[in-house]
DRENDO-1510 file (C-alpha; in Angstrom, 1 decimal, always signed):
<recs>
REC; n; res; u; v; w
REC; 1; UNK; -6.7; +104.8; +32.3 .
REC; 2; UNK; -8.2; +106.5; +29.6 .
REC; 3; UNK; -9.0; +109.2; +31.4 .
REC; 4; UNK; -5.8; +109.7; +33.3 .
REC; 5; UNK; -4.0; +110.1; +30.3 .
REC; 6; UNK; -6.5; +112.3; +28.9 .
REC; 7; UNK; -5.6; +114.8; +32.0 .
REC; 8; UNK; -2.2; +114.2; +32.1 .
REC; 9; UNK; -2.4; +115.6; +28.5 .
REC; 10; UNK; -4.6; +118.6; +29.2 .
REC; 11; UNK; -2.5; +119.5; +32.3 .
REC; 12; UNK; +0.5; +119.3; +29.9 .
REC; 13; UNK; -1.1; +121.7; +27.3 .
REC; 14; UNK; -2.4; +124.1; +30.1 .
REC; 15; UNK; +1.2; +124.2; +31.4 .
REC; 16; UNK; +2.2; +125.2; +27.4 .
REC; 17; UNK; -0.5; +127.6; +27.3 .
REC; 18; UNK; +0.5; +129.6; +30.7 .
REC; 19; UNK; +4.0; +129.4; +29.2 .
REC; 20; UNK; +3.0; +130.9; +26.1 .
REC; 21; UNK; +1.0; +133.9; +28.1 .
REC; 22; UNK; +4.0; +134.6; +30.1 .
REC; 23; UNK; +6.0; +134.6; +27.0 .
REC; 24; UNK; +3.6; +137.5; +25.0 .
REC; 25; UNK; +3.6; +139.0; +28.5 .
REC; 26; UNK; +8.0; +138.7; +28.0 .
REC; 27; UNK; +7.8; +139.9; +24.8 .
REC; 28; UNK; +5.2; +142.8; +25.7 .
REC; 29; UNK; +7.6; +144.3; +28.2 .
REC; 30; UNK; +10.3; +144.1; +25.9 .
REC; 31; UNK; +8.6; +146.0; +22.9 .
REC; 32; UNK; +7.7; +148.5; +25.4 .
REC; 33; UNK; +10.5; +148.5; +26.5 .
REC; 34; UNK; +12.7; +148.8; +23.4 .
REC; 35; UNK; +10.2; +151.7; +22.4 .
REC; 36; UNK; +10.8; +153.7; +25.0 .
REC; 37; UNK; +14.5; +153.5; +24.9 .
REC; 38; UNK; +15.3; +153.4; +21.5 .
REC; 39; UNK; +12.8; +155.8; +20.3 .
REC; 40; UNK; +12.3; +157.8; +23.3 .
REC; 41; UNK; +15.8; +158.3; +25.4 .
REC; 42; UNK; +18.4; +157.5; +23.0 .
REC; 43; UNK; +16.6; +159.2; +19.8 .
REC; 44; UNK; +15.5; +162.2; +21.9 .
REC; 45; UNK; +11.8; +162.0; +19.8 .
REC; 46; UNK; +8.6; +162.7; +21.9 .
REC; 47; UNK; +6.2; +159.8; +23.3 .
REC; 48; UNK; +3.6; +161.3; +21.5 .
REC; 49; UNK; +5.7; +160.1; +18.3 .
REC; 50; UNK; +5.9; +156.9; +19.3 .
REC; 51; UNK; +3.1; +156.2; +21.3 .
REC; 52; UNK; +0.7; +155.2; +18.6 .
REC; 53; UNK; +2.9; +152.8; +16.7 .
REC; 54; UNK; +3.4; +151.0; +20.4 .
REC; 55; UNK; -0.3; +150.5; +20.3 .
REC; 56; UNK; +0.1; +149.3; +16.9 .
REC; 57; UNK; +2.7; +146.8; +17.6 .
REC; 58; UNK; +0.9; +146.0; +20.8 .
REC; 59; UNK; -2.0; +144.7; +19.5 .
REC; 60; UNK; -0.7; +143.0; +16.7 .
REC; 61; UNK; +1.9; +140.8; +20.0 .
REC; 62; UNK; -1.4; +140.7; +21.6 .
REC; 63; UNK; -3.4; +139.0; +18.9 .
REC; 64; UNK; -0.5; +136.6; +17.9 .
REC; 65; UNK; -0.4; +135.5; +21.4 .
REC; 66; UNK; -4.2; +135.3; +21.6 .
REC; 67; UNK; -4.4; +133.2; +18.1 .
REC; 68; UNK; -2.0; +130.9; +19.7 .
REC; 69; UNK; -3.6; +130.7; +22.9 .
REC; 70; UNK; -6.4; +129.6; +20.6 .
REC; 71; UNK; -4.2; +127.2; +18.3 .
REC; 72; UNK; -2.6; +125.5; +21.7 .
REC; 73; UNK; -6.5; +125.0; +23.2 .
REC; 74; UNK; -7.6; +123.5; +19.8 .
REC; 75; UNK; -4.5; +121.0; +19.2 .
REC; 76; UNK; -5.2; +119.8; +23.0 .
REC; 77; UNK; -8.9; +118.7; +22.1 .
REC; 78; UNK; -7.5; +117.2; +19.3 .
REC; 79; UNK; -4.4; +115.4; +20.4 .
REC; 80; UNK; -6.7; +114.3; +23.4 .
REC; 81; UNK; -8.7; +112.9; +21.0 .
REC; 82; UNK; -6.1; +111.2; +19.1 .
REC; 83; UNK; -4.9; +109.7; +21.6 .
REC; 84; UNK; -8.0; +108.2; +23.3 .
REC; 85; UNK; -8.9; +106.7; +20.3 .
REC; 86; UNK; -5.3; +105.3; +19.5 .
REC; 87; UNK; -5.3; +104.0; +22.5 .
REC; 88; UNK; -8.8; +102.6; +23.2 .
REC; 89; UNK; -7.7; +101.0; +19.6 .
REC; 90; UNK; -4.8; +99.2; +21.0 .
REC; 91; UNK; -6.3; +98.4; +24.2 .
REC; 92; UNK; -9.0; +96.4; +22.0 .
REC; 93; UNK; -6.6; +94.4; +20.0 .
REC; 94; UNK; -4.6; +94.3; +23.5 .
REC; 95; UNK; -7.6; +92.5; +24.7 .
REC; 96; UNK; -8.7; +90.7; +21.9 .
REC; 97; UNK; -5.2; +88.9; +21.5 .
REC; 98; UNK; -5.3; +88.0; +25.2 .
REC; 99; UNK; -8.8; +86.5; +24.6 .
REC; 100; UNK; -6.7; +84.6; +22.0 .
REC; 101; UNK; -3.9; +83.7; +24.4 .
REC; 102; UNK; -6.2; +82.7; +26.7 .
REC; 103; UNK; -8.2; +80.4; +24.3 .
REC; 104; UNK; -4.6; +78.4; +22.9 .
REC; 105; UNK; -3.8; +78.4; +27.1 .
REC; 106; UNK; -7.4; +76.5; +27.5 .
REC; 107; UNK; -7.4; +74.6; +24.5 .
REC; 108; UNK; -3.7; +73.3; +24.7 .
REC; 109; UNK; -4.7; +72.2; +28.7 .
REC; 110; UNK; -8.0; +70.7; +27.8 .
REC; 111; UNK; -6.1; +68.5; +24.4 .
REC; 112; UNK; -3.1; +67.4; +27.3 .
REC; 113; UNK; -5.7; +65.7; +29.5 .
REC; 114; UNK; -7.7; +64.3; +27.1 .
REC; 115; UNK; -6.7; +61.5; +25.0 .
REC; 116; UNK; -9.9; +61.1; +23.2 .
REC; 117; UNK; -10.4; +62.1; +18.9 .
REC; 118; UNK; -13.5; +63.1; +19.8 .
REC; 119; UNK; -12.6; +65.6; +22.5 .
REC; 120; UNK; -9.8; +66.6; +20.1 .
REC; 121; UNK; -11.6; +67.9; +17.3 .
REC; 122; UNK; -14.5; +69.6; +19.4 .
REC; 123; UNK; -12.2; +71.8; +21.5 .
REC; 124; UNK; -10.6; +72.8; +18.1 .
REC; 125; UNK; -14.0; +73.1; +16.5 .
REC; 126; UNK; -14.7; +75.7; +19.4 .
REC; 127; UNK; -11.6; +77.8; +19.0 .
REC; 128; UNK; -12.0; +78.3; +15.3 .
REC; 129; UNK; -15.6; +79.4; +15.8 .
REC; 130; UNK; -14.9; +81.9; +18.6 .
REC; 131; UNK; -11.9; +83.4; +16.2 .
REC; 132; UNK; -15.0; +84.3; +13.6 .
REC; 133; UNK; -17.0; +85.2; +16.5 .
REC; 134; UNK; -14.6; +88.1; +17.1 .
REC; 135; UNK; -14.5; +89.6; +13.1 .
REC; 136; UNK; -17.9; +89.8; +13.8 .
REC; 137; UNK; -19.5; +86.7; +12.1 .
REC; 138; UNK; -22.9; +85.9; +14.0 .
REC; 139; UNK; -22.4; +83.0; +15.9 .
REC; 140; UNK; -25.5; +81.5; +14.6 .
REC; 141; UNK; -24.7; +81.2; +10.9 .
REC; 142; UNK; -21.5; +79.0; +11.4 .
REC; 143; UNK; -21.1; +75.7; +10.7 .
REC; 144; UNK; -17.8; +73.3; +10.2 .
REC; 145; UNK; -16.6; +69.9; +10.5 .
REC; 146; UNK; -13.4; +68.3; +11.7 .
REC; 147; UNK; -12.8; +65.5; +8.6 .
REC; 148; UNK; -9.9; +62.6; +9.4 .
REC; 149; UNK; -8.9; +60.3; +7.3 .
REC; 150; UNK; -10.1; +56.2; +7.5 .
REC; 151; UNK; -8.5; +54.8; +5.3 .
REC; 152; UNK; -8.5; +56.9; +1.8 .
REC; 153; UNK; -11.8; +58.9; +2.8 .
REC; 154; UNK; -12.8; +61.7; +5.4 .
REC; 155; UNK; -14.7; +61.1; +7.3 .
REC; 156; UNK; -16.4; +64.1; +9.7 .
REC; 157; UNK; -15.7; +63.4; +13.2 .
REC; 158; UNK; -16.8; +66.2; +14.7 .
REC; 159; UNK; -19.5; +68.9; +13.0 .
REC; 160; UNK; -21.6; +72.4; +14.1 .
REC; 161; UNK; -24.8; +72.6; +12.4 .
REC; 162; UNK; -24.7; +69.4; +10.2 .
REC; 163; UNK; -28.1; +69.0; +8.8 .
REC; 164; UNK; -30.0; +65.6; +7.5 .
REC; 165; UNK; -27.2; +62.9; +7.1 .
REC; 166; UNK; -24.3; +65.1; +6.5 .
REC; 167; UNK; -22.2; +63.2; +9.6 .
REC; 168; UNK; -22.8; +59.7; +7.7 .
REC; 169; UNK; -21.1; +61.0; +4.5 .
REC; 170; UNK; -17.4; +60.8; +3.2 .
REC; 171; UNK; -15.2; +62.5; +0.3 .
REC; 172; UNK; -12.1; +62.0; -1.0 .
REC; 173; UNK; -10.4; +65.0; -0.5 .
REC; 174; UNK; -8.9; +65.4; -3.4 .
REC; 175; UNK; -10.5; +68.4; -4.7 .
REC; 176; UNK; -12.1; +72.1; -4.0 .
REC; 177; UNK; -10.1; +74.0; -1.3 .
REC; 178; UNK; -9.8; +70.4; +0.9 .
REC; 179; UNK; -7.4; +69.2; -2.1 .
REC; 180; UNK; -5.9; +72.6; -2.0 .
REC; 181; UNK; -5.4; +73.0; +1.2 .
REC; 182; UNK; -3.7; +69.6; +0.9 .
REC; 183; UNK; -1.3; +70.5; -1.5 .
REC; 184; UNK; -0.2; +73.4; -0.7 .
REC; 185; UNK; -0.3; +72.3; +3.5 .
REC; 186; UNK; -1.6; +76.1; +3.6 .
REC; 187; UNK; -5.2; +77.6; +4.5 .
REC; 188; UNK; -7.5; +77.9; +1.7 .
REC; 189; UNK; -10.8; +80.2; +1.4 .
REC; 190; UNK; -13.5; +80.0; -1.3 .
REC; 191; UNK; -15.9; +82.6; -1.4 .
REC; 192; UNK; -18.8; +80.0; -3.1 .
REC; 193; UNK; -18.6; +76.8; -1.0 .
REC; 194; UNK; -21.7; +76.0; -2.5 .
REC; 195; UNK; -19.9; +75.4; -5.8 .
REC; 196; UNK; -16.8; +73.1; -4.2 .
REC; 197; UNK; -16.6; +69.8; -5.7 .
REC; 198; UNK; -16.4; +68.3; -2.6 .
REC; 199; UNK; -17.9; +70.7; -0.1 .
REC; 200; UNK; -21.4; +70.7; -2.1 .
REC; 201; UNK; -22.1; +67.2; -1.1 .
REC; 202; UNK; -22.7; +68.3; +2.5 .
REC; 203; UNK; -26.3; +70.8; +3.0 .
REC; 204; UNK; -24.6; +72.5; +5.7 .
REC; 205; UNK; -22.6; +74.2; +3.4 .
REC; 206; UNK; -24.5; +74.8; +0.7 .
REC; 207; UNK; -25.9; +78.1; +1.3 .
REC; 208; UNK; -22.5; +79.3; +2.8 .
REC; 209; UNK; -20.8; +82.7; +1.9 .
REC; 210; UNK; -17.3; +81.7; +2.4 .
REC; 211; UNK; -15.3; +78.8; +4.0 .
REC; 212; UNK; -11.8; +78.0; +5.1 .
REC; 213; UNK; -10.2; +74.7; +5.1 .
REC; 214; UNK; -7.4; +74.0; +7.4 .
REC; 215; UNK; -4.8; +71.4; +7.2 .
REC; 216; UNK; -4.4; +69.0; +10.2 .
REC; 217; UNK; -0.7; +67.7; +9.0 .
REC; 218; UNK; +2.3; +66.8; +10.9 .
REC; 219; UNK; +5.7; +67.1; +8.2 .
REC; 220; UNK; +4.3; +64.9; +5.5 .
REC; 221; UNK; +1.7; +63.4; +7.1 .
REC; 222; UNK; -1.8; +64.4; +6.8 .
REC; 223; UNK; -4.3; +63.8; +9.5 .
REC; 224; UNK; -7.8; +65.7; +7.8 .
REC; 225; UNK; -8.8; +69.2; +7.6 .
REC; 226; UNK; -11.1; +71.7; +10.1 .
REC; 227; UNK; -14.1; +73.3; +7.5 .
REC; 228; UNK; -15.5; +76.2; +8.8 .
REC; 229; UNK; -18.0; +78.4; +6.7 .
REC; 230; UNK; -20.2; +81.3; +7.5 .
REC; 231; UNK; -23.4; +82.7; +6.3 .
REC; 232; UNK; -21.9; +85.7; +6.4 .
REC; 233; UNK; -18.7; +86.7; +4.0 .
REC; 234; UNK; -15.2; +87.4; +5.8 .
REC; 235; UNK; -12.0; +87.9; +4.8 .
REC; 236; UNK; -8.9; +86.4; +6.8 .
REC; 237; UNK; -6.3; +88.4; +8.3 .
REC; 238; UNK; -2.6; +86.5; +8.6 .
REC; 239; UNK; -3.1; +87.1; +12.3 .
REC; 240; UNK; -6.1; +85.1; +11.9 .
REC; 241; UNK; -4.5; +82.5; +9.9 .
REC; 242; UNK; -1.6; +82.3; +12.5 .
REC; 243; UNK; -4.5; +81.5; +15.1 .
REC; 244; UNK; -5.8; +79.2; +12.9 .
REC; 245; UNK; -2.6; +77.7; +12.0 .
REC; 246; UNK; -1.6; +77.7; +16.3 .
REC; 247; UNK; -4.8; +75.9; +16.7 .
REC; 248; UNK; -4.2; +73.4; +13.5 .
REC; 249; UNK; -0.5; +72.8; +15.6 .
REC; 250; UNK; -2.4; +71.9; +19.0 .
REC; 251; UNK; -4.9; +69.7; +17.7 .
REC; 252; UNK; -2.4; +67.4; +15.7 .
REC; 253; UNK; -0.3; +67.1; +18.7 .
REC; 254; UNK; -3.4; +65.9; +20.5 .
REC; 255; UNK; -4.6; +63.5; +17.6 .
REC; 256; UNK; -0.8; +62.4; +17.5 .
REC; 257; UNK; -1.2; +61.6; +21.3 .
REC; 258; UNK; -4.8; +60.0; +21.5 .
REC; 259; UNK; -3.4; +57.8; +18.3 .
REC; 260; UNK; -0.3; +56.7; +20.6 .
REC; 261; UNK; -2.5; +55.8; +23.3 .
REC; 262; UNK; -4.7; +54.0; +21.2 .
REC; 263; UNK; -2.3; +52.0; +19.9 .
REC; 264; UNK; -1.1; +51.6; +23.5 .
REC; 265; UNK; -4.3; +50.1; +24.4 .
REC; 266; UNK; -4.2; +47.9; +21.5 .
REC; 267; UNK; -1.2; +46.4; +22.3 .
REC; 268; UNK; -1.8; +45.9; +25.8 .
REC; 269; UNK; -4.8; +43.8; +24.8 .
REC; 270; UNK; -3.2; +41.9; +22.2 .
REC; 271; UNK; -0.3; +41.3; +25.0 .
REC; 272; UNK; -3.6; +40.2; +27.4 .
REC; 273; UNK; -4.8; +38.4; +24.7 .
REC; 274; UNK; -1.6; +36.7; +24.0 .
REC; 275; UNK; -1.0; +35.6; +27.5 .
REC; 276; UNK; -4.8; +34.3; +27.7 .
REC; 277; UNK; -3.9; +31.9; +24.8 .
REC; 278; UNK; -0.5; +30.7; +26.4 .
REC; 279; UNK; -1.7; +29.8; +29.5 .
REC; 280; UNK; -4.4; +28.0; +27.6 .
REC; 281; UNK; -2.3; +26.2; +25.7 .
REC; 282; UNK; +0.1; +25.6; +28.9 .
REC; 283; UNK; -2.6; +24.5; +30.6 .
REC; 284; UNK; -3.8; +21.9; +27.5 .
REC; 285; UNK; -0.3; +20.9; +27.1 .
REC; 286; UNK; +0.0; +19.9; +30.9 .
REC; 287; UNK; -3.5; +18.2; +31.1 .
REC; 288; UNK; -2.8; +15.7; +28.2 .
REC; 289; UNK; +0.7; +15.3; +28.8 .
REC; 290; UNK; +2.2; +15.0; +32.0 .
REC; 291; UNK; -0.7; +15.0; +34.3 .
REC; 292; UNK; -2.2; +11.6; +32.3 .
REC; 293; UNK; +1.9; +10.9; +32.6 .
REC; 294; UNK; +2.0; +11.2; +36.6 .
REC; 295; UNK; -1.6; +9.8; +37.0 .
REC; 296; UNK; -0.1; +6.9; +34.8 .
REC; 297; UNK; +2.6; +6.9; +36.7 .
REC; 298; UNK; +0.9; +6.5; +40.5 .
REC; 299; UNK; -1.5; +4.1; +39.3 .
REC; 300; UNK; +1.7; +1.3; +37.8 .
REC; 301; UNK; +3.1; +2.1; +41.1 .
REC; 302; UNK; +0.1; +1.0; +43.1 .
REC; 303; UNK; +0.1; -1.7; +40.7 .
REC; 304; UNK; +3.5; -2.3; +41.5 .
REC; 305; UNK; +3.4; -2.1; +45.4 .
REC; 306; UNK; +0.4; -5.6; +44.8 .
REC; 307; UNK; +3.2; -7.3; +42.8 .
REC; 308; UNK; +6.2; -6.7; +45.0 .
REC; 309; UNK; +5.2; -9.9; +47.0 .
REC; 310; UNK; +3.5; -11.9; +44.9 .
REC; 311; UNK; +5.5; -11.8; +41.2 .
REC; 312; UNK; +8.3; -10.0; +41.8 .
REC; 313; UNK; +10.1; -10.3; +38.5 .
REC; 314; UNK; +6.7; -8.7; +37.1 .
REC; 315; UNK; +7.5; -5.9; +39.5 .
REC; 316; UNK; +10.7; -5.4; +38.1 .
REC; 317; UNK; +9.5; -4.6; +34.9 .
REC; 318; UNK; +7.0; -2.5; +35.9 .
REC; 319; UNK; +9.2; -0.5; +37.4 .
REC; 320; UNK; +11.0; -0.3; +34.4 .
REC; 321; UNK; +8.0; +1.0; +32.5 .
REC; 322; UNK; +7.3; +3.4; +35.5 .
REC; 323; UNK; +10.6; +4.6; +35.5 .
REC; 324; UNK; +10.7; +5.1; +31.4 .
REC; 325; UNK; +7.5; +6.8; +31.7 .
REC; 326; UNK; +8.9; +9.4; +34.5 .
REC; 327; UNK; +12.3; +10.2; +32.1 .
REC; 328; UNK; +10.0; +11.0; +29.3 .
REC; 329; UNK; +7.4; +13.1; +31.5 .
REC; 330; UNK; +11.1; +14.7; +32.8 .
REC; 331; UNK; +11.8; +15.3; +29.3 .
REC; 332; UNK; +8.5; +16.8; +28.0 .
REC; 333; UNK; +8.3; +19.2; +31.3 .
REC; 334; UNK; +12.0; +20.6; +30.5 .
REC; 335; UNK; +10.2; +21.0; +27.0 .
REC; 336; UNK; +7.4; +23.1; +28.2 .
REC; 337; UNK; +9.8; +25.4; +30.9 .
REC; 338; UNK; +12.2; +25.9; +28.0 .
REC; 339; UNK; +9.1; +27.2; +25.8 .
REC; 340; UNK; +8.1; +29.6; +28.5 .
REC; 341; UNK; +11.7; +30.9; +29.7 .
REC; 342; UNK; +14.7; +29.6; +27.4 .
REC; 343; UNK; +17.3; +30.4; +29.4 .
REC; 344; UNK; +19.6; +29.1; +27.0 .
REC; 345; UNK; +18.8; +32.2; +25.0 .
REC; 346; UNK; +20.0; +34.6; +27.7 .
REC; 347; UNK; +23.3; +32.9; +28.4 .
REC; 348; UNK; +24.4; +31.4; +24.9 .
REC; 349; UNK; +22.3; +33.4; +22.2 .
REC; 350; UNK; +20.1; +32.2; +19.5 .
REC; 351; UNK; +22.0; +29.7; +17.9 .
REC; 352; UNK; +22.4; +27.5; +20.9 .
REC; 353; UNK; +18.9; +28.1; +21.5 .
REC; 354; UNK; +17.6; +27.1; +18.2 .
REC; 355; UNK; +19.8; +24.1; +18.4 .
REC; 356; UNK; +18.2; +23.1; +21.6 .
REC; 357; UNK; +14.9; +23.6; +20.1 .
REC; 358; UNK; +15.6; +21.0; +17.0 .
REC; 359; UNK; +17.8; +18.4; +19.4 .
REC; 360; UNK; +14.2; +18.2; +21.4 .
REC; 361; UNK; +12.6; +17.8; +18.1 .
REC; 362; UNK; +15.1; +15.2; +16.7 .
REC; 363; UNK; +14.7; +13.2; +20.1 .
REC; 364; UNK; +10.8; +13.5; +20.4 .
REC; 365; UNK; +9.8; +13.1; +16.5 .
REC; 366; UNK; +12.3; +11.0; +14.8 .
REC; 367; UNK; +12.9; +14.6; +12.5 .
REC; 368; UNK; +16.4; +15.1; +11.2 .
REC; 369; UNK; +16.7; +18.4; +11.9 .
REC; 370; UNK; +19.8; +20.8; +10.3 .
REC; 371; UNK; +21.2; +24.5; +11.1 .
REC; 372; UNK; +23.1; +26.4; +8.9 .
REC; 373; UNK; +25.1; +30.3; +9.5 .
REC; 374; UNK; +24.5; +29.5; +13.5 .
REC; 375; UNK; +27.3; +32.2; +13.7 .
REC; 376; UNK; +25.3; +35.2; +12.1 .
REC; 377; UNK; +22.8; +35.0; +15.2 .
REC; 378; UNK; +25.5; +37.2; +17.0 .
REC; 379; UNK; +24.4; +40.1; +13.8 .
REC; 380; UNK; +21.2; +40.8; +16.4 .
REC; 381; UNK; +21.0; +42.6; +19.5 .
REC; 382; UNK; +19.1; +40.4; +22.1 .
REC; 383; UNK; +15.7; +41.9; +22.2 .
REC; 384; UNK; +15.9; +41.0; +18.2 .
REC; 385; UNK; +17.3; +37.7; +19.0 .
REC; 386; UNK; +14.3; +36.8; +21.5 .
REC; 387; UNK; +11.7; +37.4; +18.7 .
REC; 388; UNK; +13.3; +35.3; +16.4 .
REC; 389; UNK; +13.4; +32.8; +18.2 .
REC; 390; UNK; +9.8; +32.9; +19.2 .
REC; 391; UNK; +9.3; +33.0; +15.0 .
REC; 392; UNK; +11.5; +30.7; +14.4 .
REC; 393; UNK; +10.3; +28.1; +17.2 .
REC; 394; UNK; +6.6; +28.8; +16.0 .
REC; 395; UNK; +7.6; +27.9; +12.1 .
REC; 396; UNK; +10.1; +24.6; +13.2 .
REC; 397; UNK; +6.8; +23.9; +15.8 .
REC; 398; UNK; +4.0; +24.0; +12.7 .
REC; 399; UNK; +6.6; +21.9; +10.6 .
REC; 400; UNK; +6.8; +19.5; +13.2 .
REC; 401; UNK; +3.2; +18.8; +13.3 .
REC; 402; UNK; +1.8; +19.7; +10.0 .
REC; 403; UNK; +4.6; +18.9; +7.4 .
REC; 404; UNK; +5.1; +15.5; +7.9 .
REC; 405; UNK; +8.6; +16.5; +6.8 .
REC; 406; UNK; +11.4; +14.0; +6.5 .
REC; 407; UNK; +14.3; +17.1; +6.7 .
REC; 408; UNK; +14.0; +20.7; +8.8 .
REC; 409; UNK; +16.6; +23.3; +7.6 .
REC; 410; UNK; +16.9; +26.3; +8.9 .
REC; 411; UNK; +19.6; +28.9; +7.7 .
REC; 412; UNK; +20.7; +32.4; +8.8 .
REC; 413; UNK; +22.2; +34.9; +6.5 .
REC; 414; UNK; +23.4; +38.9; +6.0 .
REC; 415; UNK; +22.4; +40.2; +2.7 .
REC; 416; UNK; +22.8; +43.9; +1.7 .
REC; 417; UNK; +22.2; +45.0; +5.8 .
REC; 418; UNK; +19.8; +42.4; +6.4 .
REC; 419; UNK; +19.5; +39.7; +8.8 .
REC; 420; UNK; +17.6; +36.8; +7.0 .
REC; 421; UNK; +16.1; +33.7; +8.6 .
REC; 422; UNK; +15.1; +30.4; +6.5 .
REC; 423; UNK; +13.1; +27.7; +8.0 .
REC; 424; UNK; +12.5; +24.8; +5.4 .
REC; 425; UNK; +11.2; +21.4; +5.3 .
REC; 426; UNK; +10.6; +18.9; +2.4 .
REC; 427; UNK; +7.4; +18.1; +3.8 .
REC; 428; UNK; +3.4; +17.7; +1.8 .
REC; 429; UNK; +3.5; +22.0; +1.9 .
REC; 430; UNK; -0.2; +23.8; +1.4 .
REC; 431; UNK; -2.3; +26.1; -1.0 .
REC; 432; UNK; -1.1; +29.6; +1.0 .
REC; 433; UNK; -4.0; +31.0; -0.4 .
REC; 434; UNK; -6.9; +28.6; +0.7 .
REC; 435; UNK; -5.4; +28.5; +4.0 .
REC; 436; UNK; -5.3; +32.7; +4.5 .
REC; 437; UNK; -8.2; +32.7; +3.2 .
REC; 438; UNK; -10.4; +33.4; +6.6 .
REC; 439; UNK; -7.2; +31.9; +8.5 .
REC; 440; UNK; -8.2; +33.9; +11.7 .
REC; 441; UNK; -12.0; +32.1; +12.3 .
REC; 442; UNK; -10.3; +29.1; +12.6 .
REC; 443; UNK; -9.4; +29.9; +15.7 .
REC; 444; UNK; -5.4; +29.1; +16.0 .
REC; 445; UNK; -3.2; +32.4; +16.1 .
REC; 446; UNK; +0.3; +30.5; +14.7 .
REC; 447; UNK; +0.7; +32.7; +11.8 .
REC; 448; UNK; -0.9; +35.8; +13.7 .
REC; 449; UNK; +1.4; +36.0; +16.4 .
REC; 450; UNK; +4.8; +35.3; +14.0 .
REC; 451; UNK; +3.7; +38.4; +11.7 .
REC; 452; UNK; +2.9; +40.6; +14.8 .
REC; 453; UNK; +6.3; +39.5; +15.7 .
REC; 454; UNK; +8.1; +40.0; +13.2 .
REC; 455; UNK; +6.6; +44.0; +12.5 .
REC; 456; UNK; +8.0; +44.2; +16.3 .
REC; 457; UNK; +11.1; +44.6; +15.5 .
REC; 458; UNK; +10.5; +45.9; +11.7 .
REC; 459; UNK; +10.8; +42.8; +10.1 .
REC; 460; UNK; +8.7; +40.9; +7.3 .
REC; 461; UNK; +8.1; +37.9; +7.1 .
REC; 462; UNK; +6.8; +35.7; +4.4 .
REC; 463; UNK; +5.4; +31.8; +4.1 .
REC; 464; UNK; +6.2; +30.1; +0.5 .
REC; 465; UNK; +4.2; +26.6; +0.1 .
REC; 466; UNK; +3.3; +24.7; -2.7 .
REC; 467; UNK; +1.4; +21.3; -2.4 .
REC; 468; UNK; +4.3; +18.5; -2.3 .
REC; 469; UNK; +7.1; +20.6; -2.5 .
REC; 470; UNK; +7.2; +21.8; +0.9 .
REC; 471; UNK; +7.0; +24.7; +3.3 .
REC; 472; UNK; +9.4; +28.0; +3.4 .
REC; 473; UNK; +9.2; +30.5; +6.1 .
REC; 474; UNK; +11.3; +33.7; +5.5 .
REC; 475; UNK; +12.0; +35.9; +8.0 .
REC; 476; UNK; +13.9; +39.6; +7.2 .
REC; 477; UNK; +14.9; +42.5; +9.9 .
REC; 478; UNK; +16.8; +45.2; +9.3 .
REC; 479; UNK; +20.3; +45.2; +10.9 .
REC; 480; UNK; +20.1; +48.8; +10.9 .
REC; 481; UNK; +17.5; +49.1; +13.5 .
REC; 482; UNK; +18.2; +45.9; +15.9 .
REC; 483; UNK; +21.6; +44.5; +14.6 .
REC; 484; UNK; +23.7; +45.1; +17.7 .
REC; 485; UNK; +26.1; +47.9; +18.2 .
REC; 486; UNK; +30.0; +47.0; +18.4 .
REC; 487; UNK; +31.8; +48.9; +20.5 .
REC; 488; UNK; +35.2; +50.4; +19.4 .
REC; 489; UNK; +38.2; +49.1; +20.9 .
REC; 490; UNK; +39.8; +52.0; +22.7 .
REC; 491; UNK; +43.7; +52.5; +21.1 .
REC; 492; UNK; +46.4; +52.1; +23.2 .
REC; 493; UNK; +48.0; +55.5; +24.4 .
</recs>
């Protein structure tokens, strides 16, 4: 393409040269005509008198023509050279821009295709290293790492040319260019990485001539920083900064996707574990309760069969015992079915479901139960009611089993845009610090499940207890997020 442009320019200047020659020929003819008609014909001067003057004038005109021809030729060569240089520079910039766009497309494609933290940070580091190579920085002189926050420390999740134990080190991310880039939310560079209070911890950065810190952030959330260093000094241009920002944005989006995927995987595993635990509990309850009862019923019926002919009165007494046992077994099975799927919660709401649970506990354990403010349960939407029911039911079950209480009270109320649920017993209580210490190792998931369920509806759960003074479970749910939406009634026209 450069050759075509050069040929086109040369052709145009060649045409200009010929036009110049024609113009000077016409000017020379006009000059001769002017001398001939003006001095000869009109003024009557002899040809010999003005011929020498004509020769001088023609010589001057031809000289100017020759000079113009030379200037046109010189300008033609110079313009072709300038245009070629400009074209080559633009072409190089276009190729670089195209290369960067291709890198970003490839990076975006890789990041969309992976949900791995490691793959994300590796690809981001690759692209930034290639950008520095375009600036003339030798590949062998590059070192870098992607640091991500783990708690309060920055941990290198991916690195280039780390030495020794560099990969095992961590930094706070509060000082030097990393801290500056976090505070300013912008790319920061230094010409003395070896003196940086945090970068100098890493042997790979101590001999570097230039280091760049690229913050990885989304809004006010900071994920970490990408550090690139080189043994060759370089200066960042605004274009390179823009590219680094684009790489950081893509990396952050991918990191958010990876985090979301990991949370979903964790939640999936938690649900699987919870489902497995529920199956074990159900199997244990069935084995210890209805299964034993049904086996006893079968044995008593067999015994009654042998008594029917010999002792009818005793057989009738045994039948009454079997009837009582069958009713008790039926009640236990209904209770289990209610726990698995409380239809009353779906049809009549949270208040009715809690009353059903309390009535069952009163019948089986003889405890006094009391529900206060049940009408406030309707403030919650259906999903929140289901979660609150599970938490309150778990709290009631714990109180029934462990509190040795005479009275259990459930209270619902609204306070400053919050729904509050109180489950309080007058039992023996316990030392919460002692119980919470190493709680998970004892194999019970009750409190853990209650906490996780509360978090599912953005709620907070607190348990207060003192030995001899009973236990109180307090659940708070924001109504702004989980309140029932009140539809405005359409006004009559």
